[in-house]
C-alpha positions as CSV (number, residue, x, y, z in Angstrom):
1,X,15.3,9.1,59.1
2,X,16.0,5.3,59.4
3,X,19.5,5.8,60.1
4,X,20.7,2.4,60.7
5,X,19.0,1.1,56.8
6,X,21.8,4.1,55.4
7,X,24.4,2.9,57.8
8,X,24.2,-0.3,56.0
9,X,24.0,0.4,51.9
10,X,26.1,3.1,52.3
11,X,28.6,2.2,55.0
12,X,29.1,-1.4,56.2
13,X,28.2,-2.7,53.0
14,X,31.0,-0.7,51.1
15,X,33.5,-1.1,53.2
16,X,32.4,-4.6,53.6
17,X,32.7,-5.7,49.7
18,X,35.9,-3.3,49.3
19,X,37.9,-5.6,51.8
20,X,36.5,-8.8,50.5
21,X,37.5,-8.2,47.1
22,X,40.9,-6.3,48.3
23,X,41.9,-9.8,50.4
24,X,43.5,-12.8,48.9
25,X,40.7,-15.7,48.7
26,X,42.1,-17.7,51.3
27,X,42.0,-14.6,54.2
28,X,38.2,-14.5,52.5
29,X,36.4,-16.7,55.2
30,X,38.2,-15.5,58.0
31,X,37.0,-11.6,57.0
32,X,33.7,-12.4,56.2
33,X,33.3,-14.5,59.6
34,X,34.8,-11.2,61.6
35,X,32.2,-8.6,59.9
36,X,29.4,-10.7,60.5
37,X,29.9,-11.1,64.3
38,X,30.1,-7.3,63.8
39,X,27.3,-7.0,62.4
40,X,25.5,-9.2,64.5
41,X,26.9,-7.7,67.6
42,X,26.5,-3.9,66.4
43,X,23.3,-3.4,68.8
44,X,24.0,-6.5,71.5
45,X,27.7,-6.8,71.8
46,X,27.3,-9.7,74.6
47,X,24.7,-11.8,72.3
48,X,27.3,-12.4,70.2
49,X,28.5,-15.3,72.8
50,X,25.1,-17.2,72.5
51,X,26.0,-17.3,68.5
52,X,29.7,-18.0,69.5
53,X,28.5,-20.8,71.7
54,X,26.3,-22.3,68.8
55,X,29.0,-22.2,66.6
56,X,31.5,-24.3,69.0
57,X,28.8,-27.0,70.2
58,X,27.4,-27.6,66.5
59,X,31.5,-27.5,64.9
60,X,33.0,-29.9,68.2
61,X,29.6,-32.0,67.5
62,X,30.3,-32.7,63.4
63,X,33.7,-33.5,64.3
64,X,32.8,-36.3,66.9
65,X,30.0,-37.6,64.9
66,X,32.3,-38.1,61.9
67,X,35.3,-39.4,63.9
68,X,33.2,-41.7,65.5
69,X,31.0,-43.0,62.7
70,X,31.8,-46.4,63.4
71,X,29.9,-46.5,66.7
72,X,26.7,-45.9,66.6
73,X,25.9,-45.9,69.8
74,X,28.8,-43.0,70.5
75,X,28.0,-40.9,67.2
76,X,24.5,-40.7,67.8
77,X,25.3,-39.5,71.4
78,X,27.3,-36.8,70.0
79,X,24.2,-36.2,68.1
80,X,21.7,-35.8,71.0
81,X,24.1,-33.6,73.0
82,X,24.7,-30.9,69.9
83,X,20.9,-31.1,68.8
84,X,19.9,-30.8,72.2
85,X,22.4,-28.2,73.4
86,X,21.4,-26.0,70.7
87,X,17.3,-26.6,71.2
88,X,18.2,-25.7,74.6
89,X,19.7,-22.1,73.9
90,X,16.7,-21.3,71.6
91,X,14.5,-22.7,74.6
92,X,16.1,-20.2,77.2
93,X,16.7,-17.3,74.9
94,X,13.7,-17.1,73.3
95,X,10.8,-19.4,74.9
96,X,11.8,-19.3,78.7
97,X,10.0,-15.7,79.4
98,X,7.0,-17.0,77.5
99,X,7.0,-20.3,79.6
100,X,7.3,-18.1,82.7
101,X,4.4,-16.1,81.7
102,X,2.0,-18.6,81.0
103,X,3.3,-20.4,84.8
104,X,2.5,-17.1,86.6
105,X,-1.1,-17.0,85.4
106,X,-1.4,-19.9,87.7
107,X,-2.0,-19.7,91.3
108,X,0.3,-22.0,92.9
109,X,2.9,-20.2,90.8
110,X,1.8,-16.1,91.0
111,X,4.9,-15.2,93.2
112,X,7.4,-16.7,90.6
113,X,9.7,-14.7,89.7
114,X,9.7,-12.8,86.1
115,X,11.9,-13.7,83.3
116,X,13.4,-11.0,80.7
117,X,16.0,-12.2,78.5
118,X,17.1,-10.0,75.4
119,X,16.1,-12.1,72.1
120,X,19.2,-12.7,70.1
121,X,18.1,-11.4,66.4
122,X,18.3,-14.3,64.1
123,X,18.7,-17.0,66.9
124,X,16.0,-18.8,65.3
125,X,17.4,-19.0,61.7
126,X,20.8,-19.7,62.3
127,X,19.9,-22.6,65.3
128,X,18.2,-24.2,62.1
129,X,20.9,-24.1,60.3
130,X,23.2,-25.3,62.8
131,X,20.7,-28.3,63.8
132,X,21.0,-29.8,59.5
133,X,24.3,-29.0,59.4
134,X,25.0,-31.6,62.7
135,X,21.8,-33.8,61.5
136,X,23.4,-34.1,57.7
137,X,26.9,-35.3,58.9
138,X,25.2,-37.7,61.3
139,X,23.4,-39.3,58.1
140,X,26.4,-39.0,55.7
141,X,24.4,-36.5,53.8
142,X,27.7,-34.4,54.0
143,X,31.2,-34.8,55.3
144,X,31.8,-32.6,58.8
145,X,33.9,-28.8,57.8
146,X,37.1,-29.2,59.9
147,X,37.7,-25.3,60.0
148,X,36.2,-23.7,62.6
149,X,36.3,-20.2,60.4
150,X,34.5,-21.4,57.3
151,X,31.8,-23.1,59.6
152,X,31.6,-19.8,61.8
153,X,31.3,-18.0,58.1
154,X,28.1,-20.5,57.3
155,X,26.6,-19.9,60.7
156,X,26.9,-16.1,60.7
157,X,26.9,-15.3,57.7
158,X,24.7,-11.8,57.6
159,X,23.0,-11.3,54.3
160,X,20.5,-14.3,55.8
161,X,21.5,-14.3,59.2
162,X,18.4,-12.3,60.6
163,X,15.4,-12.9,58.1
164,X,16.4,-16.0,56.2
165,X,16.4,-18.1,53.7
166,X,17.3,-21.1,56.4
167,X,20.8,-22.3,54.4
168,X,21.5,-25.9,54.8
169,X,25.5,-26.5,55.0
170,X,25.2,-29.1,52.4
171,X,23.7,-26.5,49.7
172,X,26.9,-24.3,50.2
173,X,29.8,-26.4,51.1
174,X,31.6,-26.4,48.0
175,X,31.3,-22.6,48.0
176,X,32.5,-22.4,51.5
177,X,36.0,-24.0,50.3
178,X,36.3,-22.3,46.8
179,X,34.4,-19.9,44.7
180,X,35.0,-18.6,41.4
181,X,33.7,-14.9,41.5
182,X,32.9,-13.0,38.7
183,X,31.1,-9.6,37.4
184,X,28.3,-11.2,35.7
185,X,27.6,-12.9,39.0
186,X,27.8,-10.0,41.2
187,X,25.8,-7.5,38.4
188,X,22.9,-10.1,39.1
189,X,23.4,-10.2,43.2
190,X,22.6,-6.2,42.3
191,X,19.8,-6.6,40.5
192,X,18.3,-8.9,43.1
193,X,19.1,-6.8,46.2
194,X,17.4,-3.9,44.8
195,X,14.5,-6.1,43.9
196,X,14.3,-6.9,47.2
197,X,14.9,-3.2,49.1
198,X,12.3,-2.1,46.3
199,X,9.9,-4.6,48.0
200,X,10.8,-3.8,51.3
201,X,10.7,0.2,51.2
202,X,8.5,1.0,48.2
203,X,6.1,-1.6,49.1
204,X,6.3,-3.3,52.1
205,X,6.6,-0.4,54.5
206,X,3.7,1.6,52.7
207,X,1.0,-1.3,53.1
208,X,2.2,-1.8,57.1
209,X,1.4,2.3,57.2
210,X,-2.1,1.5,55.7
211,X,-2.4,-1.5,57.7
212,X,-1.6,0.5,60.8
213,X,-4.0,3.1,60.0
214,X,-7.2,1.2,58.8
215,X,-6.4,-1.0,62.1
216,X,-6.0,1.8,64.9
217,X,-9.1,2.8,63.1
218,X,-10.9,-0.4,63.2
219,X,-14.2,0.9,64.7
220,X,-14.9,2.9,62.3
221,X,-13.8,1.6,58.9
222,X,-16.4,-0.9,58.4
223,X,-16.4,-4.5,57.0
224,X,-14.5,-3.3,53.8
225,X,-12.4,-0.9,55.5
226,X,-11.5,-3.8,57.9
227,X,-10.7,-6.0,54.7
228,X,-8.6,-3.9,53.2
229,X,-6.5,-3.4,56.0
230,X,-5.8,-7.1,56.6
231,X,-4.8,-7.0,52.5
232,X,-2.9,-4.2,53.2
233,X,-0.8,-6.3,55.9
234,X,-1.2,-9.6,54.2
235,X,0.7,-7.6,51.3
236,X,3.3,-6.3,53.8
237,X,4.2,-9.3,54.9
238,X,5.0,-10.9,51.8
239,X,7.0,-7.9,50.4
240,X,8.9,-7.3,53.8
241,X,9.8,-11.2,54.0
242,X,10.6,-11.6,50.2
243,X,12.3,-8.4,50.4
244,X,14.7,-9.7,52.9
245,X,15.1,-13.0,51.0
246,X,15.6,-11.3,48.2
247,X,18.1,-8.9,49.4
248,X,20.4,-12.3,51.3
249,X,20.0,-13.2,47.7
250,X,21.8,-11.0,46.2
251,X,24.5,-10.4,48.6
252,X,25.0,-13.7,48.6
253,X,25.7,-13.2,44.9
254,X,27.9,-10.6,45.5
255,X,30.3,-12.5,47.8
256,X,30.1,-15.5,45.3
257,X,27.3,-18.3,47.3
258,X,24.2,-18.9,45.3
259,X,20.9,-19.4,47.9
260,X,18.1,-21.3,47.0
261,X,15.1,-19.0,46.8
262,X,12.8,-18.7,49.6
263,X,9.3,-17.5,48.1
264,X,7.5,-18.7,45.0
265,X,4.8,-16.0,44.2
266,X,2.7,-17.6,47.4
267,X,-0.6,-15.2,46.8
268,X,-1.2,-17.1,43.4
269,X,-2.0,-20.3,45.4
270,X,-5.4,-22.1,44.5
271,X,-5.4,-24.0,48.2
272,X,-3.5,-23.9,51.4
273,X,-1.7,-26.7,50.3
274,X,0.1,-25.3,47.1
275,X,0.9,-21.5,49.5
276,X,2.8,-23.6,51.7
277,X,4.8,-25.1,48.7
278,X,5.3,-21.5,47.3
279,X,5.3,-19.1,51.3
280,X,8.6,-19.4,53.3
281,X,10.2,-22.6,51.4
282,X,13.1,-23.3,53.5
283,X,11.2,-23.3,56.4
284,X,8.9,-25.8,55.3
285,X,11.3,-27.9,54.0
286,X,13.8,-27.7,56.9
287,X,10.2,-28.6,58.8
288,X,9.8,-31.6,56.1
289,X,13.7,-33.0,56.1
290,X,14.0,-32.9,59.8
291,X,10.5,-33.8,61.4
292,X,8.0,-34.9,59.0
293,X,9.7,-37.5,57.5
294,X,11.7,-38.7,60.2
295,X,8.4,-39.2,62.1
296,X,7.1,-41.1,59.0
297,X,5.5,-39.1,56.9
298,X,2.6,-40.0,55.0
299,X,3.5,-43.4,54.6
300,X,1.9,-44.3,57.4
301,X,-1.8,-45.2,58.4
302,X,-3.9,-42.1,58.3
303,X,-4.5,-41.2,62.6
304,X,-0.2,-41.4,62.1
305,X,0.0,-38.9,59.3
306,X,-2.5,-36.7,61.2
307,X,-0.5,-36.3,64.1
308,X,2.9,-36.2,62.5
309,X,1.3,-33.3,60.7
310,X,-0.1,-31.9,64.0
311,X,3.5,-32.1,65.2
312,X,5.1,-30.4,62.4
313,X,2.5,-27.7,62.8
314,X,2.5,-26.5,66.3
315,X,6.4,-26.3,65.6
316,X,5.9,-24.4,62.9
317,X,3.8,-22.2,64.6
318,X,5.9,-21.8,68.0
319,X,8.9,-21.2,65.6
320,X,7.2,-18.4,64.4
321,X,7.2,-17.0,67.8
322,X,6.6,-17.1,71.7
323,X,3.5,-16.1,71.7
324,X,0.4,-18.4,72.2
325,X,-1.4,-16.4,68.4
326,X,1.1,-18.3,66.9
327,X,0.7,-21.8,68.4
328,X,-3.0,-20.9,67.2
329,X,-2.1,-19.8,63.6
330,X,0.2,-23.6,63.2
331,X,-2.7,-25.2,64.4
332,X,-5.1,-23.3,61.8
333,X,-3.0,-24.1,59.6
334,X,-2.6,-27.6,60.7
335,X,-6.7,-28.7,60.3
336,X,-6.8,-26.5,56.9
337,X,-4.6,-29.0,55.5
338,X,-6.0,-32.0,57.2
339,X,-9.4,-31.1,55.6
340,X,-8.2,-30.2,52.0
341,X,-6.5,-34.0,52.6
342,X,-8.7,-35.8,53.4
343,X,-12.3,-34.2,53.3
344,X,-12.6,-31.8,50.7
345,X,-9.7,-31.4,48.5
346,X,-10.9,-33.9,45.4
347,X,-14.1,-31.3,45.4
348,X,-12.3,-28.0,45.6
349,X,-9.9,-29.4,42.6
350,X,-13.1,-29.9,40.6
351,X,-13.9,-26.1,40.9
352,X,-13.2,-23.0,38.7
353,X,-9.2,-21.4,38.9
354,X,-10.8,-17.9,40.1
355,X,-12.8,-20.2,43.2
356,X,-10.1,-21.7,44.3
357,X,-8.0,-19.1,44.3
358,X,-10.4,-17.0,45.9
359,X,-10.4,-19.1,48.7
360,X,-7.0,-19.5,49.2
361,X,-6.6,-15.9,49.8
362,X,-9.2,-15.9,52.1
363,X,-7.8,-18.4,54.4
364,X,-4.7,-17.2,54.3
365,X,-5.7,-13.1,55.2
366,X,-7.9,-14.6,58.3
367,X,-4.5,-16.9,58.9
368,X,-2.4,-13.5,59.0
369,X,-5.3,-12.2,61.2
370,X,-4.3,-14.5,63.7
371,X,-0.9,-14.5,62.8
372,X,-0.5,-10.2,64.0
373,X,-3.4,-10.4,66.6
374,X,-1.1,-11.7,70.4
375,X,-3.9,-10.0,72.4
376,X,-7.1,-12.7,71.8
377,X,-9.1,-10.0,72.6
378,X,-8.2,-7.4,70.5
379,X,-7.9,-10.3,67.7
380,X,-12.4,-11.0,68.4
381,X,-12.4,-7.0,68.0
382,X,-10.9,-7.1,64.6
383,X,-12.8,-10.3,63.6
384,X,-16.2,-9.0,64.5
385,X,-15.1,-6.0,62.0
386,X,-14.1,-8.2,59.1
387,X,-18.1,-10.1,59.5
388,X,-20.4,-6.7,60.6
389,X,-20.8,-3.6,60.8
390,X,-21.3,-0.9,58.3
391,X,-19.8,-1.4,55.1
392,X,-17.3,1.3,55.1
393,X,-16.6,5.0,57.2
394,X,-15.5,7.8,55.4
395,X,-12.0,8.4,56.5
396,X,-11.0,4.6,55.8
397,X,-12.2,5.2,52.4
398,X,-10.2,8.7,52.3
399,X,-7.2,6.6,53.1
400,X,-7.9,3.8,51.0
401,X,-8.2,5.7,47.5
402,X,-5.1,7.7,48.6
403,X,-3.3,4.4,48.6
404,X,-5.1,2.9,46.4
405,X,-2.6,3.1,43.2
406,X,0.4,1.2,45.9
407,X,-2.5,-1.4,46.3
408,X,-2.8,-2.1,42.7
409,X,1.1,-2.0,42.5
410,X,1.6,-4.3,45.0
411,X,-0.8,-7.2,44.0
412,X,0.7,-6.9,40.5
413,X,4.0,-7.2,41.9
414,X,2.7,-10.1,43.5
415,X,2.2,-12.1,41.0
416,X,4.4,-13.5,38.1
417,X,3.7,-11.1,35.4
418,X,6.6,-9.1,35.8
419,X,9.2,-11.8,35.3
420,X,7.0,-13.2,32.6
421,X,7.8,-10.0,30.4
422,X,11.5,-9.4,31.6
423,X,11.9,-13.0,30.5
424,X,10.5,-11.8,26.6
425,X,13.1,-8.7,26.7
426,X,15.6,-10.6,28.6
427,X,17.8,-11.0,25.3
428,X,17.3,-7.7,23.9
429,X,20.4,-5.2,23.2
430,X,19.2,-2.3,25.8
431,X,17.9,-4.6,27.9
432,X,21.0,-4.0,30.4
433,X,20.8,-0.2,30.1
434,X,17.2,-0.4,31.1
435,X,17.9,-2.7,34.4
436,X,20.5,-0.3,35.4
437,X,18.7,2.6,35.0
438,X,15.6,0.6,37.2
439,X,18.2,0.2,39.8
440,X,19.4,3.2,40.2
441,X,16.4,5.0,40.4
442,X,15.1,2.5,42.5
443,X,18.1,3.1,45.0
444,X,17.6,7.1,44.8
445,X,14.1,6.8,45.8
446,X,14.3,4.3,48.2
447,X,17.1,6.3,50.2
448,X,14.9,9.3,49.6
449,X,12.3,7.2,51.2
450,X,14.5,5.9,54.3
451,X,16.1,9.6,55.1
452,X,12.4,11.4,54.8
453,X,10.5,8.6,56.8
454,X,10.9,7.2,59.9
455,X,8.7,4.0,59.3
456,X,10.8,0.8,58.3
457,X,9.4,-2.0,61.1
458,X,11.5,-4.8,61.5
459,X,9.5,-7.8,61.5
460,X,11.2,-10.3,62.4
461,X,12.9,-9.6,65.9
462,X,10.8,-12.9,67.6
463,X,12.7,-15.4,65.4
């Protein structure tokens, strides 16, 4: 039984919503800050201190930057201090053990004590949110928040704390001060939340189970079985991540906030460039605005542009986890994007749409293989199965056939077909009742699956 998920759905969330709407508007941010910290500290209470320190540093940094606005040198100093301290928190808790492990492999440092620190859940997300705030205050893109309660609510907001999207302060600043919650927005939030929950429980978890089966039998699955396996993981990570993002957007609406979408059907892309415009949009745009453009973007000579892309994709890989395979994954996309930009992109655009789509999916799936395997020897073996050996094993075929309906559903759900159908019936008089019935059914099915199953992986513990 997935007790923690059920506890959240049927105890924590109803109590929080009830308390939020019972309280007067002036007390709601303070209430949210308290329940955010309860949510975050449920498993590791001591790690709340890391978040509180991040809140305090960036809150003070914003105020000091704005106070000394007319003194460029001093305001820049406060920016550097707040950014540096925030990155130090991230570096120590997320990467100290990784760097320590690399150094211990060198004979000179072999006797170095092993460093093992608990990773605060969501530290990459809330650190990037805090960084965007102080940088935007420095750039005069937003005003400093005077209330530490409101700022703390922004940094720690539980709906998107552990799996994004990365929310920028300037996008929700007005709603932190004044929100106009209403029934229509709340109902919309419930619908989006249920879509996300269904993605996670009904599709992502099942695709993950198939991937575990085929990966575990990799030596006997054959080429087709290996490709179906990595396809299952491709579906799992999309429906898991976009499902969490949808739940965050839905929960945000229930509390009067509006978050930007984080995924735009990335698997319909016809190039790698397009894929990264549609995948994890909040992260891509963060690196674009706070790293890529400050480095010079593409308004420079070719060698410099390639260098800028290298830095961005090295950091993108590193952001995803403290492991070499994530860095390789980031640089893999760096190479593909440079090739599309400067080598074969113009030829790719002339190919039929279906060929471009196959091209994109092929390299996306290879990318997820790099992303998944931290052990490079295991990764090499799996790549061997993808491109050699028998066609498909008997056991693998049986498992694939049993999951075939879900694979088809996942393939359809990864396209905008459902959205288009809904757009055609949205204004029909029966649509409201139909959507309500579907949400209720989804809730019952998801609850039953959570009660009866123990497989509910959390893919974002590294972030």
